[in-house]
C-alpha positions, 0 to 999 in steps of 0.5 A: 487245393494248393499246388506244390511249387517246390518239392525237394526229397531226401537231398544229399550233397557231399564235398569230399568228407563234408556233407553239405546237405544231409537227406534234406526235404522241403515242400513249398506251396503256391502263394507262400513267402517261404523263409529259409533260415540257417547260420552260415554254413548250414546249407542254404546256398547249396540248397538254392544252387541244387534247386536251380540245377547249378549244382549236381547232388549225390542223392534225392529228387527236385521237382518245380511246378510238378516237373523234375528239375534238370540242367536243361529244364528251360521250360521251368527256368523261364518261370523262375526269377533269381536275385542273389546276394551279390549284385550281378549287373553290367557296369557298361549298361544303363539301368534300363539297358541292364533290365532290358538285357536280363528280360531279353533272356526270357522274352524275345518279343520287343513290344512285350519286353518293353512293357515288362521293362517299364513295369519293372522300373516302376515297380522298384521305383527307378524311374528317375535313374533309367539313364544312370550307370550302376557305378553312379547308384547308391547301394540301395538303388543298386539292390533295387536294380538287381531285383528289377533284373530278376523279376522283369520277365514276371516269374512265378517263382522268385528266389531272393538271397539276402536282398537287403544286405547293407542297404539304407532303411528306406530302400529296405522298406521299399524292397520288403513292400515290393516282395509282398506286392510280388506275392500278392500278384501271384508269385511264390517267394523263397526268401533267405535273410540274416535279419530275423525281423524281416522274416517275421514281417513277411514270411508265411512259413519258415524252415530252419536249417543247420548242418545240412538238415531241416531242424524245424519248420512252421509258421512263426507262431508254430515255431515260437511254440516249440521253445520253452519260453513263451512269454517274458514279463518285466515289472519295475518294483523296488525292494521286494522281499524274498517271500514275494519273489518266491511266490512268483516262482510258485505261480503256474507256468512260471519256470524262472524268476530273476530279481535285482532289487529293481526289475522283476523278470518272470519267464513263463512257458505256456498258459494264459493270464500269466501277467494278471496272476503276477500283478495279483501277487503284488496287489494282494500285498499292496505293493507298489510297482512301476512300468509293466510289460510283457513280451512274446519270444522273437524269432531270433530267440527261437533260432538261438534255442533251436540251433544254439547259435546266432544267425549272424555267427560266422561259422562255415 
């Protein structure tokens, strides 16, 4: 049976009249890469700060590793790694010294700490930069340093808040592969990002927040089944008659058909073999057609339909 690593029950956080968290509950199991999504102002950062006991809350309960989390729960905190959106390293220390400093907050034994620092440097691929100061690093390398500082002490729970913002594609891939490797090595991950494709790529389960509430939760496939559009079929076909388009509209599971004289777009809700049925209509009438492709909904489409806004909307 899977152990529960994080349990948030009925959390309420108010800032005066503003309700930042509105009876928010969440459970994260050991070994998950759990995606926490929401537009700006949805309560993600407040949730993380409450989880870490950096912020008090008005109502509710938080347990980590089966123990109640409080500001003085140092036995719990030593097993948590935090990589926040803003890079927090010292410009006065080299790459190696920065990692050693943060690791030293948790591990006092020098030999053990040296090995952990070496492992972290190798893990993020900074072997050639150990003597560099942060101001000499590119944005992507700086992000990797930030991650190394957060994971050097080998935490069991790792919280990553927007770790790939403004990094080059090579560094982004390196970071995502690293997160998956940390997970394979036993860490439970909480991951927030504005990049839906990243969440689809690495997260095993996802919660969508809006206005301080959890409005949907599940695997990416479970979330995709919550919305109306489950398949979009696009067929290149010139000069179709109205009768053909009408027949497409009458097919099972089809709820909308668009045609501009060149592209036929068929939106389906549920069902199997939708593409085969659509092509049968054309083939029975011996009508020619060009390129054909079918697309399943993306996580971004799910998010838009469930929240009514884009993830990158600047709503506070």
